Every structure is written in C-alpha cells, then in structure tokens.
C-alpha positions as CSV (number, residue, x, y, z in Angstrom):
1,X,-17.2,-8.9,6.2
2,X,-13.3,-7.4,6.6
3,X,-10.5,-8.7,4.3
4,X,-6.8,-8.3,5.6
5,X,-4.7,-7.1,3.0
6,X,-1.0,-5.7,3.0
7,X,0.6,-2.8,1.3
8,X,4.2,-2.3,1.3
9,X,6.0,0.6,0.2
10,X,9.7,1.0,-0.1
11,X,11.0,4.4,1.0
12,X,14.7,5.5,0.5
13,X,14.5,9.2,0.6
14,X,14.1,11.1,-1.6
15,X,12.4,8.3,-3.4
16,X,9.8,5.9,-3.2
17,X,9.6,2.6,-5.3
18,X,6.0,2.5,-6.6
19,X,4.2,-0.5,-9.2
20,X,2.0,0.8,-11.9
21,X,-1.2,-2.3,-11.5
22,X,-1.4,-4.2,-14.7
23,X,-4.0,-6.4,-14.1
24,X,-7.0,-7.1,-11.7
25,X,-8.2,-4.8,-9.2
26,X,-6.7,-1.7,-9.2
27,X,-5.4,-2.4,-12.6
28,X,-3.9,1.2,-14.5
29,X,-3.2,2.8,-11.0
30,X,0.4,3.4,-9.3
31,X,0.5,1.9,-5.9
32,X,2.3,-0.2,-3.2
33,X,3.2,-3.8,-3.3
34,X,0.4,-6.0,-1.1
35,X,-2.4,-8.2,-1.5
36,X,-4.0,-11.0,0.8
37,X,-2.9,-13.5,2.8
38,X,-2.2,-17.2,2.3
39,X,-4.3,-19.4,4.7
40,X,-2.1,-19.7,7.7
41,X,0.3,-16.8,6.7
42,X,0.8,-14.1,9.0
43,X,0.8,-10.4,8.1
44,X,4.4,-9.7,7.7
45,X,5.2,-13.0,6.1
46,X,2.6,-12.1,3.3
47,X,3.6,-8.7,2.9
48,X,7.3,-9.8,2.2
49,X,6.2,-12.4,0.0
50,X,4.2,-10.0,-2.1
51,X,7.5,-8.1,-2.5
52,X,9.2,-10.8,-3.8
53,X,6.3,-11.7,-6.3
54,X,5.3,-8.7,-7.3
55,X,8.7,-6.8,-7.8
56,X,11.4,-9.6,-7.0
57,X,12.9,-8.2,-4.0
58,X,14.0,-9.7,-0.7
59,X,13.1,-7.7,2.1
60,X,16.2,-7.1,4.4
61,X,15.6,-6.5,8.2
62,X,12.1,-5.8,9.8
63,X,9.3,-4.0,7.8
64,X,7.6,-1.2,10.0
65,X,4.0,-1.0,10.1
66,X,3.0,2.6,9.1
67,X,-0.7,2.3,9.0
68,X,-3.9,0.6,9.1
69,X,-6.6,1.7,6.8
70,X,-10.1,0.3,6.5
71,X,-11.4,0.8,3.2
72,X,-15.2,0.6,1.9
73,X,-17.7,1.2,-1.0
74,X,-20.8,2.9,-0.4
75,X,-23.6,0.1,-0.5
76,X,-21.3,-2.8,-0.1
77,X,-20.8,-4.5,3.2
78,X,-17.1,-5.7,3.0
79,X,-14.4,-4.0,4.2
80,X,-10.4,-4.1,3.2
81,X,-8.5,-3.7,6.0
82,X,-5.2,-2.6,4.8
83,X,-2.2,-3.1,6.9
84,X,0.5,-0.5,5.4
85,X,4.2,-1.4,5.9
86,X,7.5,0.7,5.1
87,X,10.5,-1.1,3.6
88,X,13.9,0.8,3.8
89,X,16.3,-2.0,3.1
90,X,16.0,-4.8,0.3
91,X,18.4,-7.2,-2.1
92,X,18.1,-7.2,-5.8
93,X,16.6,-5.2,-8.1
94,X,13.2,-4.2,-8.8
95,X,12.1,-6.2,-11.8
96,X,8.4,-5.9,-13.7
97,X,6.1,-9.0,-13.1
98,X,2.8,-10.0,-14.5
99,X,1.0,-7.8,-12.0
100,X,3.3,-4.8,-11.6
101,X,5.4,-2.2,-13.6
102,X,7.9,-0.5,-10.9
103,X,9.3,2.7,-11.1
104,X,11.3,4.8,-8.7
105,X,9.9,8.6,-8.0
106,X,11.2,11.3,-6.4
107,X,8.7,12.1,-3.2
108,X,8.3,15.5,-4.9
109,X,7.0,14.2,-8.2
110,X,4.3,11.0,-6.7
111,X,1.9,10.7,-9.8
112,X,-1.5,11.4,-7.3
113,X,-3.3,12.1,-10.5
114,X,-2.5,8.5,-11.5
115,X,-3.2,6.7,-7.9
116,X,-6.2,5.9,-6.0
117,X,-7.9,8.7,-4.4
118,X,-7.1,8.3,-0.8
119,X,-3.5,8.1,-1.6
120,X,-2.9,12.1,-1.5
121,X,-4.2,11.9,1.9
122,X,-2.3,9.6,4.0
123,X,1.0,9.4,1.8
124,X,2.2,12.4,3.6
125,X,2.3,10.9,6.7
126,X,3.8,7.9,5.5
127,X,6.3,10.1,3.8
128,X,7.0,12.2,7.1
129,X,7.7,9.0,9.0
130,X,4.2,9.1,10.9
131,X,2.1,6.5,11.9
132,X,-1.8,6.6,11.3
133,X,-5.1,4.9,11.0
134,X,-7.9,6.0,8.7
135,X,-11.1,5.0,7.0
136,X,-12.2,5.4,3.4
137,X,-15.5,5.2,2.0
138,X,-15.3,5.0,-2.0
139,X,-18.6,5.4,-4.6
140,X,-19.1,3.1,-7.3
141,X,-16.3,4.9,-9.7
142,X,-13.9,4.9,-6.5
143,X,-14.1,8.6,-5.9
144,X,-13.5,9.3,-2.0
145,X,-16.9,10.0,-0.3
146,X,-15.6,10.3,2.9
147,X,-12.6,9.7,5.1
148,X,-11.4,9.9,8.5
149,X,-7.9,9.9,9.3
150,X,-5.5,10.3,12.5
151,X,-2.0,10.4,13.7
152,X,-1.7,7.1,16.1
153,X,1.3,5.4,18.0
154,X,-1.0,2.2,18.5
155,X,-1.3,0.2,15.3
156,X,-2.7,-3.0,16.4
C-alpha cells in the first residue's frame, strides 16, 4: 500500500531550517517538516498546513516541488511516497511545537549523522536547486539497504 506524505524544507542560502522530531515516527532525528494528507486535502495544502502546525510559519508564494522519493522497509509491503518541497519565503518566526524543535543550520554544517540515512544522498541535489526522483529501502534499524536516485525534470 502506498501512502502519500509531504516534506518541506525552508532553504534561504546559506541556511536551511530543520526540525528535531520530538515524538512519533522519526523521533530524535533532524528533518524537514511534513506529514500525511487529510481526507480531501491536496498535497500543496497539506504541505503548507504541516509547516504551520509544526513550526508556526505561513508560507508566502508557491511551494516548489523538488523531488519525489519512495521509501520502504525490507519485508514490509507499505511504501511511503514523499513529495519534497522547497520553500524560501514565509511570514512569522519559527517556534517549537509539541512535535518539532526548529533550528537554522548553515548548509556546510548540516547534521547528517543525526538525520535519516537517505538524506545525505538527496539533500545535496535539493540544496543545488535540482529536481529528483528516488527510491530507498531500509532495514529494520532504518539503515539504507539499497537506493536509486536520479535528477529529473518531470515531477508528477
């Protein structure tokens, strides 16, 4: 079964806003902001809502689709299809929520050792302004077993 999720990263070179996940899936890791779509909600509306809920920011202008990544775990049928968005302009100040603790990082000091193991592969493409598609398979300890990643122009 495929589940559609959003992931938005706020990138204002030379910095990027990440959040320390405080609870639930991915707790204890730095990540972008996002999650599941509500019934009847389109993917862009879901991405904007998640940013508002998790870090208190209102996205100004359009979100830019940066990538689509399919994640799965060995021996499990579910696939998480994550639509990755880039945001540059927003109103408000990042605030901590029950779920996330935000922090700005210089792009030269991204804490990859405290992130998902796939991030080191696709985040450089994101930071370079590229668009991409990828697939990652994890083991039961969330280590990357295999992956495929390519730059692409089409992100449908």
